[in-house]
Every structure is written in structure tokens, then in C-alpha cells.
N, C-alpha and C positions, 0 to 999 in steps of 0.2 A: 288161587291165584298159578299162572303160568308164567314160568322162566323159564328165559331161551337157554339154549344148551352151550356147549363150550365153543369158543371158538380161538382156537388158536394158530397162532401162525407157524413155519416151519423153522422159525428161529426158535421158539419154546419148544416144539416139539423135540428139536435136535438137542435142547439143553437136560428137558427130559428122559433121554434116551440115552447121552454121556454121562450125563451126571451120577457120581459113584458115590453109594453111600453105604457106608456097612448097618449091622444092625445097632452098633455102639460109639459111631462115631461120626460127626461133621466136621469136614476140613473145610474154612472160608472159603477155600476154591470152588468148592461143590453148589452153594449156591448160585442161582442163575442172577447174572446182569441182569437189574431194571435198566429203561429204558425210556426217556420221554416222550410220552404217547400213549404210552401202558394202559388198559383202564382194566380194572377189577368189581365187579359186581358182588356183593356178599345180600343172600335174605339174611333177615332178623327175626328172631324168633322168640317170645317168653318160654323160657326155660319151664316153669312154673306151671302152663296147661300148653305148652306149645301151639298159641296159636301166632297167626303168620304177624307181624308189627310190620312191614315193611323192609325196604334196601335202603344201602348204600352204598355209592358208587366212589371209587378211588380213580383216579388219575392222575401218573406222573407228569407233572409239569415243568419239570427241571430239573439237572442233577448236577452241582458241581463237585471239587475235588473233596470235598470232605459233606455234602449231607444232600437230601434227595427233597425235594421237597413240592407236595401230591396233595392237589384241587380234592374236598370231600364236599358229595353232596347226597342228599337223600328225597325220598319220594312223600315223605310225612315231615309234615313239621316236627311229630313226638320222638323225632329220632333227632332231633336237633338243628341247627341253622347254617349254610353253606358257611365254609371253612379253610382253612391251611392248613397241614399237617407238615411234620419237618423230620427225618430221620435222618441217620447217620447209614453209611451204605451195610452195614452190618444188619438195620432194622431197628436198632436202638430209638430211642426216641429224645426229641430234639426238643420239638414244640408238638402238643397235646393233649386232650379231654383229658381228668381225671374226676374219678367221678367222688364229691364230694357230698353227702351227708342225703345222697342217691341223686343227686345233681351233678351233671356233667357239666368242668369247670376246667377251663384253658389255660395250660400252663407251660411255661418255658423251664426244660430241667439244666442243672447242670453241674454235674457232670450229665451226662444224657442218661433217661430212664433204661435200664441195663433189662429191657424184656428177653436179651440173646445177652451168653455169655460163651461167645467162640471161642476154641470147637467143645458142637457140643455131644461132648461125650456120655454115656449112659452112666447117672448118679453124680453126674458134675453138680455140685451146686457153689449158689453165691448168694451172700449176704453183702447190699450197698447201700449205705445212705445217702440220698444228693438231696439238694436244694431247686424246689419248684416257686419260679414266681408269677403269679397271675399277671401277666400284661396291662389287664384292666386298672384294676387296683392297685395294684403295686403288693400286693400281699404277699408273705414269703412261708413255706413252711418246709420243713424238714421232710421228707418223704423216704421212708426205709422198703426197700424192695429186697424179699429172698424168692430166690430163685431154686429147681430144682430141674431134674434133664429125668422125665421117667423110663424113658425108653420107645424103641421106635416101634411103628403101628401102621400097617394100612389100613386106611378108611375108603369108606365111598361120600361121597356128598355129592350137590347136584349139578357138579359140575366134570366130574366124575371118579375114578379112583385113582389115588395116589399114597403114595411111601410118604412116613411122615418122622416127626422126630416129636414125642409128645413132652411139653414144659408145661412145668405149673409153678407157679408164683404167689407170694401171700403178699400183700401190700399194705403198709401201715402209713395214709395220709397225711397224717400231721396236722389236721383241719380243725384241730379242738376248737371251740368257742362255746365261753360260757357253760352250759349245763348239758351241751356236745362234744360226749368225746369221738377221740378219731375214729376216724371211717375205717376199719377191716376190710379191701378188697382181694379175693379170690381168682385169679385169672390162671386159666388154662389155653394155651397152645398146640393147635398138629399142625406143624410147620413142613412145609414142604420145600425141600431144597432145590425141586424141580425150577419151582415158581420164584423161590427166595422169600417168601412170604409164609403164613402161616393159609389152612382152607378151610380151618371151623375154631372157633373163638370162641371161649366161654367165661363169664363175669358175674361175678354176682358180689354183692356188699352187706354188712352190718355194720349196727351201730350203738353207741348206747345212750338217753337221753336222762339225766340223770332228773328231770324237772316232772317227769313224770312217771320215772321208777324210785324214786330216791332209797327206798327203806329196803328194796329186793334190787339183785344183779337182773339186767332183763335188756335186750339186745330188740332194735328192729331192723328188719330185712328191710334195701332194696332192689331194686330191678333187677332179674335173670337174666342178660341176654346172651345168647347163640348167634354169631355171624356162621353162617356157610357158604361157601363158594359158590355163586352160581354161573356166573361167566364170566370168562377175560379175553381179549383179545391185544396184542402188542402190535406196535408202529413197525411199517416194514423199515429193514436195515435202509 
């Protein structure tokens, strides 16, 4: 699959040049500010066999004082239907899918799902329990997110080479359902302050189904998705 090269306007190039990131610290003002009309395209691959699954397109539709609204579309139904995601200005999740037993289910989070805990000092960790509500069914889950900043790393993705901060999260989805125990999710982000978002993300999950292995402890694996920034463009100022 041919992926178009990164197209970035002068505003993002300036942000990339002027963003100051040390090997250990990211301050909240270092990240580029999002703007309505900015778009980002990620290639999605299967982490088990490296097969390309398709692309996900993110377009910033609206920016309010306390939230950023993003339109999400894909080029294949297997990556999900069109949807709206909502984030805080720091990139934490207010409305976003969360995998439940290998099925992405959309939730609204309160407080915000702590993908990032600024400033991102190397070695920093956090453990936060949040409420997740499925707006379609009204189901409520208690979700725990354990995050850690692993350090800085320069990586090359389809869109180019970026200085990033590597962040790992272990998530306990709170989706107990009969014989199905809660989903354990591992998320890893390579967050680029110059863009104010990750340029690479990996996520995989596992859970126990006691109806299928009641006498022994066994785990079932979900998808292992790898998202890599392929193209970006920004709205003109």
C-alpha cells in the first residue's frame, strides 16, 4: 500500500523547530496547540504478523475552552464505523472507544481518561480510577489506568522522524460479564510534543473466559493494533 508523504504547513514546522523537549521533561506549553481543520492519517497494522489493516483519519472539527472534538473515519469497516471522539486540550479522553473482550466499545469518561499526566517527566507514574459510561446502553464501568513515562526516544515512522516521549499504560477495563473477567489492555504511545499527539501507538488486550477454562487459569488474546502516523496537514492560520 502506498502512503502519501507528510504534508505539513509552516505553522507545524515552526512548532517542530521551536518546541523545547529535554530527555526527561515535557512541559504543558511544549506541545503544539491543535486547530480546527487539522487532519492526521494513521496506518494500522496487525502487530502479530505485520499485515496492514487499513487507515484511520482524524480531523479536528471543533475546539472549545475545555475540549477538542475530532471526527474519525476509516477506509475499511473492520477498523470501525465513523465516530466522534472528544479530548481535553492535553489529549486525555472524554469520549473514546475502549476495548471490551476484543470489541471496541465507545465510552464517555469522567474524569477524563488519563492518557497523559503533564508534565511528562521521565519515570513519572500515575494510577487513576475513572467512570466509563456507554452512552448507547447506559452501562457503567469502573476503569483503572496505570501509566508510566519510560523516557525520550527518537523514532522514524511513515511521516518522518520525530523526537518522542514513550509512555506505557496498563488498563483494567472493568467490563466483567458473567464468566468473562475484565479485559487487561496494554497501551504504548510515542508522543511527539511537536505535534501534540502520538506518532505511533500500540495496543493489545487479553482476558479470561472461565466458561472455557474453569479448571485452569488461561488467557485469551485480542487484537494487537499498531498505529503509525502516515500523513498530517494543518488548517491555514
